[in-house]
C-alpha positions as CSV (number, residue, x, y, z in Angstrom):
1,M,-17.1,37.2,13.3
2,N,-19.3,38.7,10.8
3,I,-18.4,37.8,7.3
4,L,-21.0,39.4,5.0
5,G,-23.6,38.8,7.6
6,L,-23.7,35.0,7.2
7,F,-22.9,34.1,10.8
8,R,-25.2,36.5,12.6
9,R,-27.1,35.3,15.6
10,T,-30.8,35.7,15.7
11,K,-32.5,37.5,18.5
12,S,-34.0,34.3,19.9
13,E,-30.5,32.8,20.3
14,T,-29.1,35.8,22.1
15,T,-32.1,36.2,24.6
16,S,-32.1,32.5,25.7
17,S,-31.1,31.9,29.3
18,K,-27.6,30.4,29.9
19,G,-28.3,29.2,33.5
20,N,-29.7,26.0,35.0
21,R,-33.4,25.2,34.6
22,T,-35.7,23.8,37.3
23,L,-36.5,20.1,37.0
24,T,-40.1,18.9,36.9
25,Q,-41.5,16.5,39.5
26,A,-41.2,13.5,37.1
27,E,-37.6,14.3,36.3
28,M,-36.7,14.6,40.0
29,L,-38.3,11.2,40.7
30,A,-36.4,9.6,37.8
31,R,-33.1,11.0,39.1
32,V,-33.8,9.7,42.6
33,A,-34.6,6.2,41.2
34,Q,-31.5,6.3,39.1
35,N,-29.3,7.1,42.1
36,E,-30.9,4.4,44.2
37,A,-30.3,1.8,41.4
38,K,-26.7,2.9,41.1
39,E,-26.2,2.6,44.9
40,Q,-27.8,-0.9,44.9
41,G,-25.5,-2.0,42.0
42,E,-22.5,-0.7,43.8
43,A,-23.5,-2.5,47.0
44,K,-24.1,-5.7,45.1
45,Q,-20.7,-5.5,43.5
46,Q,-19.0,-4.8,46.8
47,K,-20.8,-7.8,48.2
48,S,-19.7,-10.1,45.4
49,N,-16.1,-8.8,45.5
50,N,-15.7,-9.5,49.2
51,P,-13.8,-12.9,49.5
52,N,-14.7,-13.3,53.2
53,R,-18.4,-13.1,52.9
54,L,-20.6,-16.2,53.3
55,R,-22.2,-17.5,50.1
56,T,-25.2,-19.7,49.6
57,S,-24.8,-23.0,47.8
58,E,-26.8,-21.6,44.8
59,E,-24.4,-18.6,44.6
60,F,-21.5,-21.0,44.7
61,R,-22.9,-23.2,41.9
62,E,-23.6,-20.1,39.8
63,G,-20.1,-18.9,40.3
64,Q,-18.7,-22.3,39.3
65,R,-20.9,-22.2,36.1
66,Q,-19.7,-18.8,35.3
67,K,-16.0,-19.9,35.7
68,R,-16.7,-23.0,33.4
69,K,-18.3,-20.7,30.8
70,R,-15.3,-18.4,31.0
71,R,-12.8,-21.2,30.6
72,R,-14.7,-22.6,27.6
73,K,-14.7,-19.2,25.9
74,E,-10.9,-18.9,26.6
75,N,-10.3,-22.4,25.3
76,Q,-11.7,-21.8,21.9
77,I,-10.2,-24.9,20.2
78,G,-11.7,-27.2,22.8
79,G,-15.0,-25.5,22.5
80,L,-14.9,-25.8,18.8
81,I,-14.1,-29.5,18.9
82,R,-16.9,-30.0,21.4
83,E,-19.3,-28.1,19.1
84,V,-18.3,-30.1,16.1
85,L,-18.6,-33.5,17.8
86,S,-21.9,-32.6,19.4
87,G,-23.3,-31.2,16.1
88,D,-24.2,-27.8,17.7
89,I,-22.0,-26.1,15.1
90,L,-24.5,-27.2,12.4
91,A,-27.4,-25.4,14.1
92,R,-25.8,-22.0,14.2
93,E,-27.7,-19.4,12.3
94,A,-24.6,-18.0,10.7
95,L,-23.8,-21.5,9.2
96,V,-27.4,-22.0,8.1
97,K,-27.2,-18.8,6.2
98,Q,-24.1,-20.0,4.3
99,V,-25.7,-23.2,3.0
100,P,-26.3,-22.0,-0.6
101,F,-22.7,-20.8,-0.8
102,L,-21.5,-24.2,0.6
103,L,-23.6,-26.0,-2.0
104,Y,-22.0,-23.8,-4.7
105,L,-18.5,-24.7,-3.4
106,S,-19.5,-28.4,-3.3
107,L,-20.6,-28.2,-6.9
108,L,-17.4,-26.5,-8.0
109,T,-15.4,-29.1,-6.1
110,L,-17.3,-31.9,-7.9
111,L,-16.7,-30.2,-11.3
112,Y,-13.0,-29.8,-10.5
113,L,-12.6,-33.5,-9.6
114,G,-14.6,-34.6,-12.7
115,M,-12.5,-32.4,-15.0
116,G,-9.4,-33.9,-13.4
117,Y,-10.6,-37.5,-14.1
118,Q,-11.6,-36.5,-17.7
119,T,-8.2,-35.0,-18.3
120,E,-6.4,-38.1,-17.1
121,R,-8.6,-40.3,-19.3
122,V,-7.8,-38.1,-22.4
123,L,-4.1,-38.2,-21.6
124,R,-4.1,-42.0,-21.3
125,E,-6.0,-42.3,-24.6
126,K,-3.5,-39.9,-26.2
127,Q,-0.6,-42.0,-24.9
128,R,-2.2,-45.2,-26.2
129,T,-2.7,-43.6,-29.6
130,L,1.0,-42.4,-29.7
131,D,2.1,-46.0,-28.8
132,L,0.0,-47.4,-31.7
133,L,1.4,-44.8,-34.1
134,E,5.0,-45.6,-33.1
135,E,4.3,-49.3,-33.6
136,A,2.7,-48.7,-37.0
137,T,5.6,-46.5,-38.1
138,A,8.1,-49.2,-37.1
139,E,6.2,-51.8,-39.0
140,E,6.0,-49.5,-42.1
141,K,9.8,-49.0,-42.0
142,T,10.3,-52.8,-41.8
143,L,8.0,-53.5,-44.7
144,R,9.6,-50.7,-46.8
145,S,13.1,-52.1,-46.2
146,D,11.9,-55.6,-47.2
147,F,10.3,-54.3,-50.4
148,E,13.4,-52.4,-51.4
149,A,15.5,-55.4,-50.7
150,Q,13.3,-57.4,-53.2
151,L,13.7,-54.7,-55.8
152,Q,17.5,-55.1,-56.0
153,Q,18.7,-56.7,-59.3
154,S,20.1,-59.8,-57.7
155,S,16.9,-60.6,-55.7
156,L,14.9,-59.9,-58.9
157,A,17.0,-62.4,-60.9
158,K,16.5,-65.1,-58.3
159,S,12.7,-64.6,-58.2
160,T,12.4,-64.5,-62.1
161,S,14.6,-67.6,-62.6
162,A,12.0,-69.6,-60.6
163,L,9.5,-68.7,-63.3
164,G,11.9,-69.7,-66.1
165,L,12.8,-66.2,-67.2
166,E,16.4,-65.1,-67.6
167,Q,17.9,-61.7,-67.9
168,P,19.3,-60.9,-71.3
169,T,23.1,-60.9,-71.5
170,S,23.4,-59.0,-74.8
171,P,22.6,-55.3,-75.0
172,P,19.4,-54.3,-76.6
173,I,19.3,-53.7,-80.4
174,L,18.1,-50.5,-82.0
175,L,15.6,-51.1,-84.8
176,P,15.9,-48.9,-87.8
177,A,12.9,-46.7,-88.3
178,K,11.2,-46.9,-91.7
179,P,10.7,-43.7,-93.5
């Protein structure tokens, strides 16, 4: 494709060889070493996969250790409980990095608890004040009813008779005004 000459190949690209190149001596030695390592790894794996081969006691112990490690990893809850009880979980680097955040959360928790206690104290004080107000209102109503009972004319006549005063029985007289 040649759209306005943007995708043209240069001469150096067209003249490069498309075939295999010869390897240097160092590259050939590296390839041989790599093949030998691969063959040794395959032989070792075949040896370990053969259930009928004889193993040394050290290989047996190492296999048992590996099985225990695998079981511990599979049993994550048991491993976690073990780590918590032994204290190993506190030494993890990931947990140590989170210490400032944990301190911040602890501070927020303490503030939350403190505000809860403060709110409860204010509500108790408010209830105590409302109880006192209700009691004062009831006492005021009682005193007002007693006072109004004393202001009635019959009660007033009894209290003034003790002083020697009597209520007039004749109507008041109008005095003429002098011009």
